[in-house]
N, C-alpha and C positions, 0 to 999 in steps of 0.2 A: 763797571760800565753797563754790563748786561742787567745787573740788579737795578741800576738807575733807570734804564730804558723800560724795564718791566713795571716799575712804579709809575712812570709817566703814562704807560699804556693803560694801566688800571684806572688812573685818574681821568683819562680821556673817556673811557667807557662809562665810568660812574657819572661824569658830568653829562654825557649824552643821555643816559637813562633818566636822570632827574630833569632833563629839559626836553623830554619826548613830546610834551604838549606845547602848543603855540603860546601858552601863557606863562612861561618861565616857572615851572614847578607846580602850576595849578592844574587841577583836573580838567578834562575836556568837557565834562558835563556833570550836572548834579540832578538828583531826582529821588524818588521814593519807591519802595517796593510795593507791589500790588499783586493780587491774585484774583482769579475769576470766582466770585462769590455767588452761590446759588441759594436762594431762599425757598425752602420746601414748605408749601402751603397745603392746607386741608382741601380735599376735593369733594367733600361731602359735609353734611350737617349732622351734628349729634354729639354724644358724649365720648370723650377720649377714654376708652376702656383700658388701653395699654399704650404706654409711650415710654420706651426705654432709651432715653437720650440724655447725655450730660455734656456740658461744655468741655471741650478738650478731647472728647472721645474720637478715636480713629475708627472710621466706619468704612466698610467695603461696599462696593457697588452692588445693588440689588439685595442688600441686607434688609430683612423684615424688622421694622422698628416698632410697630404697634398697629392698632386699628381703632376705628370709630364704631360705635354701637350700630349693629346691623339688624337688631331684632325687629324694628318697624319695617324694614325692607323685606325681611324674611316672611313676616306676617302678610304683607301686601302680595308677595310672590305666591304664597299659599292660597290667598283669596283668588288670584288670577287663575291658578291651576284648577280650582273648583269651578270657576265660571267657564273655563275652557271645556271641562268635562261635561257640564250641562249642555253647552251649545253643541258640542260634538255629538251628544246623544240625539239632539234634534236633527243634526245633519245626517246621522246614520239612518234615521227614519226616511228622510228625503231620498237618500241614496238607494235605500231598499226599493222605494217606489220606482226609481229610474231603472233599477235592475229588472223589476217585473215588466216594465214597459219595453225594455230592450229585448226581453225574452219573447214578448208578444210580437214585436217587430220582426224578430228572426223567423217566427212561425209564419207571419203574414208574407214575408219575402219568399219562403218556401212554397206557400200556396200559390203565389203569383207565378213562380217558375213552372209549377205543375199545370196551372191553367193555360199558360202560354204553350206548353207542350201539347195539351189536349186540343187547343185551337189548331195547331199545326197538323194534328191527326184527324181534324174535322170531328172531334169528339167533345168540343167545348164551344161556348159562345162568347162573344165580345162582352156581353153584360156581366158574365161571371168574372172576367178579367177586370172590368171597371169596378165591380164591387170589392174585389181584393185590393185594387189600387187605392180605393177610397179608405179602406181599413188602414192601409199603410200610412196614408196622409194624416189620418186622425191620430194614430199612435205617435207619429213624429211631432205633431203639434202638442200632444200631451207631454212628451219628453221635454220640449222647449219650455213649456209652461212650468214644469217642475224645476227645471234648471234655473229659470228666472226667479222662482220662489226661493231656491237654495242659494242664490248669489249673495244676498245679504248675510246669510249664515256663514258662508265661506269668508267673506270680507271681515266679519266680526272675529272669526278665528285668526285670520292674518293679523288683525289689530292686536289681539291678545298676545300673539307670538312676538310682535314688536315690543309690546310693553314688558314682556318677560325678559327680552334681551336688554332693555333699558335697566330693569331691576338688577340683572346680573352684572351689568357694567357698573352700576352704582355700588353694588356689594364689593366688586373688585377694587373700585376706587376708594373704598373705605379702609383698605389696607394701606399702611404707610410704608412705602418701599424707598430706601435710600437711593438717590439717582447716580452718585459718583463716588469714587474713592476719595476720601478727604478727612479733614478735621472739623469737628463741630465748633463753630465760632461763637454762636449765640443761640440760646434756647428761649423760645417765646411762650411756650405752653407747658402745662403740667398735667399728669394723669387725672382723670375724673372731671376735668374742666369741660364746659360746653363749647364746642368750636363750630365754625360755619365755613361754607365754601369760600376759598380764597384767603382765609385767615392764616398768617405765617405761623409755622410750627417751630422751625429752627433754620439756622443759616450754616452752610457748610462750604468749604473751599479746599481745593487740592493744594497743599503747601509744600509738596515734595519738590516742585520747581516754581520759583518765584519769578516775577517779571519786574525788572527795574525800568521805569519810564523816565527818560531823561530828555532834555531839549538841547540841540546843538545848533550852531550858527550855519549859515549858508556856505561859509568858507570851509567849514569842517566836513560838509556833506560829501565832497569829492574823495575824502579819505576813508569812507566807510561803505560797507555793502552788507547785504543780508548773508548771514553765515560766517561773517568775519569774526575772528577771535579777538576779544578785548579783555581788559582787566577791570573788575569792579572791586572797590574798596569800601569797607565800613569801619567805624570807630571800634577799637578793641582795647580797652584800658588806656594805656599811654601810647599805643601804636596803632597801626592800621592793618586790618585783616584783608587779604586779597583773595579773590576768586577768579579763576580763569573761566570764561564763558563766551557765548556767541550772540551776535545780534540776530534777532528773530523777526524784526519788523521795522520798517522806516516809513514815516508818513510821506504821502505823495504830494501834499500841499503844505505850505508854510502857514504858521499862525503866530499871533502875538504871544510873547513869553508870558506864562501864567503868573499870577500875583504872588506865588510862593517865592519867586525870585526877589531878592531883597532890594536891589537898587532900582530907582525909577528909570535910569538910562537903559538897563538891561530889560526892563519890563516892556518897553515900547519897541524893542527889536523884534524882527521876524525870525522865527526859529522853526526847526523841524523836530517833531516828536520821534523818539526812537525807543524800542523795547529790546531789552536784553534778558535772555533766559538764564537764570542762575540756579544751579542745583542747591537746594537748601540742606545744610548740615545740621539744622535745628536752631541756628542762631538768628536766622532771618525772620523778621516779623512784618506784617502788613503795615505800611506807613513809615517804616524805618528809612532814614535818609542814607544815601550812598553816593559814591563818586564813580564816574566812568573815565577810564584812561584808555586812550586809543594809541596803539603803537603803529606809527606810520610805516608804509612799505619800505621807504628809504632807510629808516632806522633799523628795521628788521634785517635788511641785507648787511648793514654795517655791523650789527651785533653778531650776526652769524659768521661774518668774515673775521 
């Protein structure tokens, strides 16, 4: 009798597990795997002097991949350095004039103080003080005039400094640095080819964790939440391979079922997009179809009991 009751109990549990979906043994959702794909493009114009990438390569973030020819940029930078040296020499001549005038101004200020002291002691005249003040005013005007003449030179030096920074930025962008950890999906260029700004070089994606995008009906929406554990199944020979994973995103607005759904009736229905993060064991590929199975809270309690 105990054996008979045990068999009946197992049968009930098995029946319950196979009918966990509302569709009598059918999955709660169907979709395809996707990953965030990044297209790495050239940030400069020139010849690809080095480009060490192959499709299928596993690349680490910030890995040096290659570089675009920087000789024209280096020559332009050297030319700017020469121009800066020539202009700086002119500026030095102007600055030396200002230094001489500042020394004369200092001497004139000293003479004015002496004259003022002599007047206090009734040993000097107002005319002497006026003459010294006149000299001071002349020297100040000369300094202003030289500074005005030097302003274009200073601005030209600043302009060259900005151009040098731009050249340095272009040289830095001539280096091809991998942006993320991932797998190279597609290679668009080869070494020694001429590339241009914005031209794609290769496409990369992090395939360690894939996202399954599925669409569920409004009636199923109440049974799921972000962070909930679900089961994802893929075809594996004559059976189905299962992955335990979690829901990472649920759309806030409904949309019409995509055309990938087979029947016309299902395509006109409103559904919600859902993303599930699935740790990739190497079997999951971009575009691969899969099924989503949701274990309802009621069923979870019955199974645990």
